[in-house]
C-alpha positions as CSV (number, residue, x, y, z in Angstrom):
1,M,128.6,77.1,62.6
2,R,127.3,73.6,62.2
3,I,125.8,71.2,59.7
4,I,122.0,71.2,60.2
5,S,120.8,67.9,58.7
6,G,121.8,64.7,56.9
7,T,124.6,62.3,57.6
8,L,126.8,64.9,59.2
9,K,124.1,66.6,61.3
10,G,125.4,68.5,64.3
11,R,129.0,68.5,63.3
12,S,130.8,71.8,63.6
13,L,132.6,73.5,60.8
14,N,136.0,75.3,61.1
15,F,135.5,78.9,60.0
16,L,137.4,82.2,59.5
17,K,137.3,84.9,62.1
18,N,137.7,88.1,60.2
19,S,135.8,91.3,59.3
20,Y,135.2,90.6,55.6
21,T,133.9,87.0,55.7
22,R,130.1,86.8,56.1
23,P,129.0,83.2,57.0
24,L,125.6,82.0,56.0
25,K,123.5,81.9,59.1
26,D,122.1,78.5,60.1
27,N,118.5,79.7,60.1
28,V,118.8,81.1,56.5
29,K,120.6,77.9,55.4
30,E,117.8,75.8,56.9
31,N,115.1,77.9,55.2
32,I,116.9,77.5,51.8
33,F,116.8,73.7,52.2
34,N,113.2,73.8,53.3
35,I,112.2,75.7,50.2
36,L,114.2,73.3,48.0
37,K,112.5,70.4,49.5
38,H,108.9,71.7,49.8
39,S,108.3,74.4,47.2
40,N,106.0,73.5,44.3
41,L,107.7,76.2,42.3
42,I,111.1,74.5,42.3
43,N,111.7,71.2,40.5
44,V,115.2,70.4,41.9
45,R,116.1,68.5,45.0
46,T,119.5,68.3,46.8
47,E,119.6,64.5,46.7
48,D,121.8,63.2,43.8
49,S,122.4,66.8,42.5
50,N,125.6,68.2,41.0
51,I,126.1,71.5,42.7
52,L,128.3,74.6,41.9
53,D,129.0,76.6,45.1
54,L,130.4,80.0,44.0
55,Y,131.9,82.4,46.5
56,S,131.9,79.3,48.7
57,G,134.0,80.6,51.6
58,I,134.5,77.8,54.1
59,G,131.9,75.7,52.2
60,S,129.0,75.6,54.7
61,F,126.3,75.5,51.9
62,G,128.1,72.9,49.8
63,I,129.0,70.7,52.7
64,E,125.4,70.8,53.9
65,C,124.4,69.7,50.4
66,I,126.7,66.7,50.6
67,S,125.4,65.8,54.0
68,R,121.9,65.9,52.6
69,G,122.8,63.5,49.7
70,A,124.2,65.6,46.9
71,K,126.2,63.6,44.3
72,K,129.1,66.2,44.0
73,V,129.8,69.8,44.9
74,T,132.3,72.0,43.0
75,F,133.5,74.9,45.2
76,I,135.0,78.1,43.8
77,E,136.6,80.5,46.3
78,K,139.4,83.0,45.5
79,D,140.5,83.7,49.1
80,I,143.3,81.3,49.9
81,N,142.6,81.4,53.7
82,A,138.9,80.5,53.2
83,S,139.8,77.9,50.6
84,N,142.3,76.2,53.0
85,I,139.7,76.0,55.7
86,L,137.2,74.6,53.2
87,K,139.7,71.9,52.3
88,E,140.3,71.2,56.0
89,N,136.6,70.8,56.5
90,L,136.3,68.4,53.5
91,I,139.2,66.3,54.7
92,R,137.9,66.2,58.3
93,F,134.5,64.9,57.1
94,S,136.0,62.6,54.5
95,L,134.2,64.4,51.6
96,I,137.1,65.0,49.2
97,N,135.8,62.3,46.9
98,K,132.5,64.1,46.6
99,S,134.0,67.6,45.9
100,K,136.3,69.7,43.8
101,I,137.9,73.0,45.0
102,Y,139.1,75.8,42.7
103,T,141.0,78.6,44.4
104,D,140.7,81.3,41.8
105,R,138.4,84.0,40.5
106,I,135.1,82.6,39.4
107,E,135.3,84.0,35.9
108,A,138.8,82.4,35.5
109,V,137.4,79.0,36.4
110,L,134.3,79.4,34.3
111,N,136.4,80.4,31.3
112,K,138.6,77.3,31.6
113,G,135.4,75.3,31.0
114,F,133.6,72.5,32.6
115,N,132.7,69.2,31.0
116,E,129.8,68.7,33.4
117,K,126.5,70.4,34.1
118,F,125.0,71.4,37.4
119,N,121.5,71.3,39.0
120,I,122.0,73.8,41.8
121,F,124.0,77.0,41.7
122,F,124.6,78.8,45.0
123,L,126.1,82.3,45.0
124,D,126.9,84.1,48.2
125,P,129.0,87.1,47.0
126,P,130.0,89.9,49.3
127,F,127.1,92.3,49.5
128,S,129.1,95.1,47.8
129,D,130.1,92.8,44.8
130,N,128.1,93.2,41.6
131,N,130.4,91.1,39.5
132,F,128.4,88.1,40.3
133,L,125.9,89.2,37.7
134,K,128.6,88.8,35.0
135,N,129.4,85.4,36.4
136,L,125.7,84.4,36.1
137,E,125.7,85.6,32.5
138,L,128.8,83.6,31.9
139,I,127.2,80.4,33.3
140,K,124.2,80.9,31.0
141,K,126.4,81.5,28.0
142,K,128.5,78.4,28.8
143,K,125.3,76.4,29.2
144,I,126.7,74.4,32.2
145,F,123.2,73.9,33.7
146,N,120.9,70.9,33.4
147,K,117.3,71.3,32.2
148,N,116.1,71.1,35.8
149,H,118.2,73.6,37.7
150,I,117.9,76.3,40.3
151,V,120.1,79.4,40.9
152,I,120.1,80.5,44.6
153,T,121.6,83.9,45.4
154,H,122.2,85.4,48.8
155,R,122.0,89.2,48.8
156,E,121.5,92.1,51.2
157,D,117.8,93.0,51.5
158,N,118.2,96.5,50.0
159,C,120.2,95.3,46.9
160,E,118.4,96.0,43.6
161,D,120.2,93.6,41.3
162,E,119.1,93.3,37.7
163,F,118.5,89.6,36.8
164,K,115.7,90.0,34.2
165,S,117.8,89.6,31.1
166,F,119.0,86.1,31.9
167,L,117.2,84.8,35.0
168,K,113.6,84.2,35.7
169,I,112.9,84.8,39.4
170,V,110.9,82.0,40.9
171,E,110.8,83.1,44.5
172,I,112.4,85.7,46.9
173,K,112.5,85.2,50.6
174,K,113.7,87.8,53.2
175,Y,115.4,87.0,56.5
176,G,116.5,90.1,58.4
177,R,119.2,91.9,56.4
178,S,119.3,89.0,53.9
179,K,117.3,88.0,50.9
180,I,117.5,84.7,49.1
181,I,116.6,84.8,45.4
182,F,115.6,81.6,43.6
183,G,115.7,81.7,39.8
184,I,116.2,79.7,36.6
185,F,118.0,80.6,33.5
186,K,115.8,81.8,30.6
């Protein structure tokens, strides 16, 4: 697992080796950033954005964002082992000053409140997890998004999640077993 582009291009990330962690594949990650950069349907760029990386794991998406010029990334990961590796990666790349890590359940962190708003939301929940929809609803309710924002969700291709009540789907891309859903809050 490596950083694809930006100031940290080519650097390897430390990662977990277990059966329940599903890292974001490099080709899927690269396609997400290509869509962010080149899509006429999306009015948000990584550069100078404030990013909320939920279910962040070891932080490959958020660290990639910082490498590509993001202002700040807030990571939320409840697994202590993944969170520790995320922190190791941030320290190793001297990114602590551009990041914040919460090791807790997402809803617990969201209910504590943020005094900032975000441009990019990235959710990569376990494919069997449907609680992420409640977390999206909570983000909308708390209004922690800027006017120009994008919600990016990584799901299994055959998942039929119901976003319509709170998210306008802008684009869906499929990559093997994965699909990436781009949306904005209604």
